[in-house]
C-alpha positions in Angstrom: 0.0 0.0 0.0 2.8 2.4 1.0 4.7 1.6 -2.2 1.6 2.4 -4.4 1.1 5.7 -2.5 4.7 6.6 -2.9 4.6 5.8 -6.6 1.6 8.0 -7.1 3.2 11.0 -5.4 6.5 10.4 -7.2 4.9 10.4 -10.6 3.0 13.6 -9.8 6.2 15.3 -8.5 8.0 14.1 -11.7 5.3 15.6 -13.9 5.3 19.0 -12.1 9.2 19.2 -12.1 9.4 18.2 -15.8 6.7 20.7 -16.8 8.3 23.5 -14.7 11.7 22.8 -16.4 10.2 22.8 -19.9 8.3 26.1 -19.2 11.5 27.6 -17.9 13.6 26.4 -20.9 11.1 27.7 -23.4 10.8 31.0 -21.5 7.1 30.8 -21.5 5.7 34.0 -20.0 2.7 34.1 -17.6 -0.5 34.0 -19.7 -2.5 36.2 -17.3 -1.2 39.7 -17.4 -2.3 43.2 -16.4 -3.3 43.7 -20.1 -5.4 40.6 -20.4 -4.9 37.0 -21.6 -1.8 36.3 -23.7 -3.3 33.6 -25.9 0.0 32.4 -27.3 1.5 31.8 -23.9 -1.7 30.2 -22.7 -1.8 27.8 -25.6 1.9 26.8 -25.1 1.3 26.4 -21.4 -1.8 24.2 -21.9 -0.1 22.0 -24.5 2.8 21.4 -22.3 0.7 20.6 -19.2 -1.7 18.5 -21.3 0.9 16.5 -23.2 3.8 16.1 -20.8 1.7 14.6 -18.0 0.1 12.1 -20.4 3.5 11.1 -21.9 5.1 10.6 -18.5 2.2 8.4 -17.5 2.7 6.4 -20.7 6.4 6.1 -20.1 5.8 4.7 -16.6 2.7 2.6 -17.5 4.4 -0.8 -17.3 5.9 -0.1 -13.9 2.7 1.4 -12.5 0.6 -1.5 -13.8 2.9 -4.0 -12.3 2.9 -2.2 -8.9 -0.9 -1.5 -8.8 -2.0 -5.0 -9.9 0.9 -6.8 -8.2 1.7 -8.6 -11.4 4.0 -11.6 -11.3 6.1 -11.9 -14.4 6.6 -15.3 -16.0 9.6 -16.8 -17.9 9.9 -19.2 -20.8 11.3 -21.9 -18.4 8.9 -21.3 -15.4 5.7 -23.1 -14.4 3.7 -21.0 -16.9 6.0 -21.7 -19.9 3.0 -22.6 -22.1 1.5 -19.2 -21.6 4.8 -17.5 -22.3 5.3 -19.4 -25.6 1.7 -18.7 -26.7 2.2 -15.0 -26.3 5.7 -15.2 -28.0 4.2 -17.0 -31.0 1.4 -14.4 -31.3 3.9 -11.6 -31.0 5.9 -13.0 -33.9 2.7 -13.5 -36.0 1.8 -9.9 -35.3 5.3 -8.8 -36.4 6.1 -7.2 -33.0 9.8 -6.3 -32.7 10.1 -7.9 -29.3 8.2 -10.3 -27.1 6.2 -8.3 -24.5 6.7 -8.8 -20.8 4.1 -11.4 -19.7 2.5 -11.5 -16.2 -0.3 -12.8 -14.1 -2.4 -10.9 -11.5 -4.6 -12.3 -8.9 -8.3 -11.7 -9.6 -11.3 -14.0 -9.7 -12.6 -12.1 -12.8 -11.6 -13.3 -16.3 -9.6 -10.3 -17.6 -6.5 -9.3 -19.4 -4.8 -6.1 -20.5 -1.9 -4.7 -22.5 0.1 -1.6 -21.7 3.5 0.0 -22.3 5.0 3.0 -24.0 6.2 1.3 -27.2 6.0 -2.0 -29.1 9.4 -2.9 -27.7 8.5 -2.0 -24.1 5.1 -3.5 -23.6 3.3 -5.8 -21.1 0.5 -8.3 -21.4 -1.1 -9.4 -18.2 -3.8 -11.9 -17.5 -5.9 -12.7 -14.4 -5.8 -16.0 -12.5 -9.6 -16.2 -13.1 -9.0 -16.1 -16.9 -6.3 -18.8 -16.8 -8.4 -21.1 -14.7 -11.7 -20.8 -16.6 -10.9 -20.4 -20.3 -10.1 -23.1 -22.7 -6.8 -23.0 -24.6 -8.3 -21.6 -27.8 -10.3 -19.0 -25.9 -7.2 -17.9 -23.9 -5.2 -17.7 -27.1 -7.9 -15.4 -28.7 -7.9 -13.1 -25.7 -4.1 -12.9 -25.8 -4.3 -12.2 -29.5 -6.7 -9.3 -28.8 -4.1 -7.8 -26.4 -1.3 -8.3 -28.8 -3.4 -6.5 -31.4 -3.6 -3.5 -29.1 0.2 -3.4 -29.0 0.6 -3.9 -32.7 -1.9 -1.2 -33.5 -0.1 1.3 -31.2 -3.3 1.9 -29.2 -1.6 2.9 -26.0 0.4 5.7 -27.7 -2.6 6.9 -29.7 -4.8 7.0 -26.6 -2.1 9.0 -24.8 -1.9 11.6 -27.6 -5.7 11.9 -27.7 -5.8 12.3 -23.9 -3.0 14.9 -24.0 -4.7 17.0 -26.8 -8.1 16.8 -24.9 -6.4 17.9 -21.7 -4.7 20.8 -23.4 -8.0 22.0 -25.1 -9.9 21.6 -21.9 -7.4 23.8 -20.0 -7.3 26.4 -22.9 -11.0 26.8 -23.4 -11.8 26.8 -19.7 -9.4 29.7 -19.1 -10.5 31.7 -22.2 -14.1 31.4 -21.2 -13.5 32.1 -17.5 -11.6 35.2 -18.5 -14.4 36.3 -20.8 -17.1 35.8 -18.1 -15.0 37.5 -15.4 -14.2 40.6 -17.5 -17.8 41.1 -18.7 -18.7 42.4 -15.3 -15.3 43.6 -14.3 -15.0 44.5 -10.7 -12.8 47.2 -9.1 -11.8 44.6 -6.5 -8.9 42.9 -8.2 -8.7 40.2 -5.6 -12.3 39.4 -6.1 -11.9 39.3 -9.9 -9.0 36.8 -9.6 -11.0 34.6 -7.3 -14.0 34.6 -9.7 -11.6 33.8 -12.6 -10.2 30.7 -10.9 -13.6 29.5 -9.8 -15.0 29.8 -13.3 -11.9 28.1 -14.6 -12.5 25.1 -12.4 -16.2 25.0 -13.3 -15.5 25.1 -17.1 -12.7 22.5 -16.7 -15.2 20.1 -15.2 -17.7 20.7 -18.0 -15.2 20.4 -20.8 -13.5 17.4 -19.3 -16.9 15.6 -19.2 -17.3 16.4 -22.9 -13.7 15.5 -23.7 -14.2 12.2 -21.9 -16.9 11.3 -24.5 -14.3 11.8 -27.3 -11.7 9.7 -25.5 -14.3 6.9 -24.8 -15.5 6.9 -28.4 -12.0 6.2 -29.6 -11.5 3.6 -26.9 -14.6 1.7 -28.0 -13.5 1.8 -31.6 -10.0 0.4 -30.8 -11.7 -2.5 -29.0 -13.6 -3.4 -32.2 -10.3 -3.2 -34.1 -8.4 -5.4 -31.5 -11.2 -8.0 -31.7 -10.8 -8.1 -35.4 -7.0 -8.4 -35.0 -7.4 -11.2 -32.5 -9.7 -13.0 -34.9 -7.2 -12.7 -37.7 -4.3 -13.9 -35.5 -6.3 -16.9 -34.3 -9.7 -17.7 -35.6 -13.0 -15.8 -35.6 -14.8 -18.6 -33.9 -12.3 -18.6 -31.0 -12.6 -14.9 -30.5 -16.3 -15.1 -30.4 -16.2 -18.0 -28.0 -13.9 -16.0 -25.7 -16.2 -13.0 -25.7 -19.2 -15.2 -25.1 -17.6 -16.7 -22.1 -16.7 -13.3 -20.8 -20.3 -12.2 -21.3 -21.7 -15.1 -19.4 -19.2 -15.2 -16.5 -18.0 -11.7 -15.7 -20.5 -10.1 -13.3 -19.8 -6.8 -11.5 -18.8 -5.7 -8.9 -15.1 -6.0 -9.5 -12.1 -4.9 -7.4 -10.1 -4.0 -10.6 -8.2 -0.7 -10.1 -10.2 2.0 -11.8 -7.1 3.5 -13.4 -6.6 0.3 -15.4 -10.3 -0.3 -16.1 -10.1 1.1 -19.6 -7.3 -1.3 -20.5 -9.2 -4.4 -19.6 -10.7 -6.7 -22.3 -13.9 -6.9 -20.1 -14.0 -3.9 -17.8 -16.1 -3.8 -14.6 -19.2 -1.7 -13.9 -20.7 -1.7 -17.4 -24.3 -1.4 -15.9 -23.4 1.7 -13.8 -22.2 4.1 -16.4 -23.7 5.8 -19.4 -23.0 4.2 -22.8 -21.4 7.5 -24.0 -18.8 7.2 -21.2 -18.1 3.4 -21.6 -14.5 2.6 -22.6 -15.6 -0.7 -24.1 -18.6 -1.5 -26.4 -21.2 -4.0 -25.0 -19.9 -7.6 -25.5 -23.0 -8.4 -27.4 -22.2 -5.7 -30.0 -18.6 -6.9 -30.2 -19.7 -10.5 -30.9 -22.2 -9.3 -33.5 -19.4 -7.4 -35.3 -17.2 -10.4 -35.4 -19.9 -12.6 -36.8 -20.4 -10.1 -39.6 -16.7 -10.3 -40.6 
């Protein structure tokens, strides 16, 4: 527990220090001046804050996943050698430059995920529940789905989208907050600044909700594409059988860490969120798409 808390604070400190250094090196001036908003400085500031944090999170994604999920890595000569060689063969078939790290995490739910900053530095992890309850062909299809995520570069693309959304949320929130605050400009400068920051926080919440819809839309699309990739690497029937088993066996609630929920092949809590904010399409829809291939 202490290790995870330390990692969380260490990552946030690293983000803040990195961003501060970049802003200093680029000599980015304060965007809020006595003459109004400096839009150029504001845009640079928001792009750096939005992108750097997302890129650092991506760079540390393997380490964070292993720590949060307490993943045990496996080797080609260990007790799970069959699993290792199955992933290795799928990685070769998908033309990955290197075999991903392969690990197992303790969870009764049938789940798996892939993460990592590049195709050479990736991780595929599966739950104990998945290993114990899926047939070999079904397990292979799930692993092929995760390998497809790596092959498609989905983690990098998601990071870039998240970074751009973060930047635009920050930019638009500050522009609108400034516009609203200056419409009824007060002689009390301290009160104006307070109003500006309150409106900024309000608009950030609103725009982040809207931005999340964009991010989740891409996330659902990449799941369809990974399903198709998994079917091509194995067989369509095996991919359908795996999703059918997930649909019948995975019932919420789950203790899966929320930060990793979007990475899972079968995320928890599907009945408690609006469809627009779902990171994964309904399993029934994914099965239907595969049958139409």
